[in-house]
N, C-alpha and C positions, 0 to 999 in steps of 0.2 A: 561845861563839865556833867556830868551825870550824878544824880544824888548819891551812888555809892562809890563813886570815883575820888579818891584823895589827890589832894595836890601834889605832883610830880608823877603821877600815874601816867602810863603811856599804853599805846596800842601797839603792837609789833604788826607789821604788815609784809610779811616775808617775800611775796612775789607780787604786789600791786605795783603798778608803774604810774608815771605821771605822764602827760603828753609829752614827746620830745625825749623822754627818759625811761630807759628801760633796760634790761641784761644785755642786749646787742650793743648799748652805749655805754655801759658800764656804770649806769646811773640808776638809782632805785630809791624809792621812798623806803625809809629804814622805820620810822615811827611817827606817831602824831603825838605831839608834846602839849601839855598844858602850861599856861605862864600864871604862876601864883600871883598873890595880892601884891607882892614886892616886886613883882616884874620879873622874877628868877624862873628859870627852865631846868629841870633835872635830865641830863643825858642818861639814857638807860644803860644799866651795867654792860648788857650784852654789845650794845654799839660801842661803849668805851673801850671794851675790851678788843672788840673788832678793829677800832681804829687806832688802837696803841695809845690811848690817853689816858695819862695817869695824874695823880693828884699835883698840883704845881705847874703842870703843863700849861704853856700859853698858846691861847688859841685866837686866830685874826678872823673876824667877822667880816664877810665880804657882802655888799649890798649892791644889786641892780635897780636902777631906776627906770619907771616908765610913766610917761606923763605927770612928772613930778612927785610921783610917790614910789617909796620902796615896794617893788612886787615880788623879789625874791632875795633870801639870804642864804650863804654858805658859810660855814666853819671850815678853817684849815688850822693845822699845827703850824705856828708860827715858824718854827725852825724849817718846815717844808715850804713855807712861803718865801722865805730868803732864798732857798734854792731854785725855786720856780723864777724869782726876779733875776737872780744871777745867770741863769741858763738864757734867759730871754736879753737882758741887757749887757751881760758879760762880753760877748764877742762883737756887740755894737761899740762898745765902750773901748775896746781893745783895738778896733778897727779891722777885726778878722772877717765881718761880714758887710756887704754894700746895704746901704739903706733902701 
């Protein structure tokens, strides 16, 4: 954190991309976030608005491991996660799809 940066400050990065992630993939770096001394992270207002995240919404934290450590984290709205799981597992559970 820079000396003039307050906890919770973020830097918007409108068009920067991460390897394998960019406008053509629908994935982009939205902001750089700081973790405060209590381990909390503030989601910037513009990101919350764009994602439709409101006070009281539940978010699922998804992690990917590589070599025994978590290398990537993603947040999904919990109700959307339910829909994703249903769309993948539902047909299999109903026997609509062959394994």
